[in-house]
C-alpha positions in Angstrom: -59.1 12.2 -16.9 -61.1 13.5 -19.0 -65.4 13.4 -19.6 -64.9 10.5 -21.0 -62.9 7.4 -20.3 -61.0 5.4 -23.0 -62.8 2.0 -23.9 -62.0 -1.0 -25.0 -65.0 -3.8 -25.9 -66.9 -2.0 -23.0 -64.1 -2.1 -20.4 -62.2 0.1 -18.7 -58.6 0.4 -19.6 -56.4 1.3 -15.8 -59.2 0.5 -13.9 -60.9 3.8 -15.0 -64.9 4.0 -14.9 -66.6 1.9 -18.2 -69.7 3.0 -17.0 -71.9 5.7 -18.1 -70.2 9.3 -17.0 -71.4 11.1 -14.4 -73.1 14.8 -15.4 -70.7 17.5 -14.3 -73.1 20.4 -13.0 -70.9 22.5 -11.8 -66.6 22.1 -10.3 -66.7 19.4 -8.4 -70.1 18.2 -8.3 -71.9 15.5 -10.1 -74.5 13.2 -10.5 -75.7 10.4 -12.6 -78.8 8.1 -12.4 -78.1 4.6 -11.7 -81.0 1.4 -11.5 -81.3 -1.1 -9.3 -80.3 -4.3 -10.5 -79.8 -7.3 -7.7 -82.6 -8.8 -6.7 -82.6 -8.4 -3.0 -82.5 -4.3 -3.8 -80.3 -1.9 -1.6 -80.6 -4.2 1.9 -78.4 -4.0 4.8 -75.1 -5.7 3.3 -75.5 -3.6 0.1 -76.3 -0.6 2.5 -73.1 -1.6 3.6 -70.4 -2.0 0.9 -72.7 1.9 -0.1 -71.4 3.6 3.2 -67.7 1.4 3.0 -67.1 3.4 -0.7 -69.0 6.9 0.3 -66.9 6.6 3.6 -63.7 6.9 2.0 -64.3 9.9 -0.1 -64.2 13.8 1.4 -67.0 14.8 -0.6 -70.9 15.1 -0.3 -72.3 12.5 -1.2 -76.5 11.8 -1.5 -78.2 9.4 -2.5 -82.2 10.2 -4.0 -85.5 7.9 -4.3 -88.1 9.7 -5.7 -88.7 12.6 -3.2 -86.5 11.0 -0.6 -82.9 13.0 -0.6 -80.5 10.7 1.5 -76.7 11.0 3.3 -74.7 8.2 1.2 -71.9 7.9 4.3 -75.5 6.8 6.4 -76.2 3.4 6.7 -79.4 3.7 8.2 -80.6 7.3 5.8 -79.7 4.4 3.1 -82.0 1.4 4.4 -84.9 4.2 4.9 -85.1 4.6 0.9 -86.7 0.6 0.5 -85.2 0.8 -3.1 -85.9 -2.8 -3.8 -84.8 -4.6 -7.9 -85.1 -1.5 -10.3 -85.5 1.7 -8.2 -84.5 4.5 -9.7 -81.7 6.3 -8.1 -80.0 9.5 -8.3 -77.0 9.5 -6.8 -74.9 13.6 -6.5 -71.0 14.0 -4.9 -69.8 17.4 -4.2 -66.5 18.1 -3.3 -62.8 16.7 -3.4 -62.5 13.7 -5.8 -66.5 13.5 -6.4 -66.2 12.7 -9.8 -64.1 8.9 -8.8 -66.6 9.2 -5.5 -69.3 8.9 -7.9 -67.8 6.9 -10.1 -67.1 4.0 -8.0 -70.9 4.3 -6.1 -72.5 3.8 -10.2 -70.2 0.8 -10.6 -70.9 -0.8 -6.6 -75.1 -0.1 -8.1 -74.3 -1.0 -11.7 -72.8 -4.2 -10.7 -75.7 -5.4 -8.3 -73.9 -4.8 -5.5 -71.8 -7.9 -6.5 -74.5 -10.0 -5.2 -74.3 -13.6 -6.1 -78.0 -14.4 -8.1 -80.4 -16.4 -5.6 -80.2 -20.1 -6.4 -84.1 -21.3 -7.3 -84.2 -24.8 -5.3 -84.7 -27.9 -7.8 -87.2 -29.7 -8.2 
């Protein structure tokens, strides 16, 4: 893949990442800023989804919130970020398969960790 994905009407073709493209910092080193959009933030279930994706890749994965930088393959470290809805996170990957890893993680965050919207009780 080159630096820009082939897109049609905002959706990716051939299962390519359709969001904002990560920035290449160096050979096999990428970064992207994402916003937590789900109402419950980065709680246990989303953190386990992040770890599930991160551990599929051999590259180093770090996630940063403000000055705190954690290992993206550690659920406890991810939970320590206390990332609520609206939190800006910086994802960074370095090593083999870094581009694919960061694309999958960014897509997960941008899609609200696939959390269903909370239902408001009817009056």
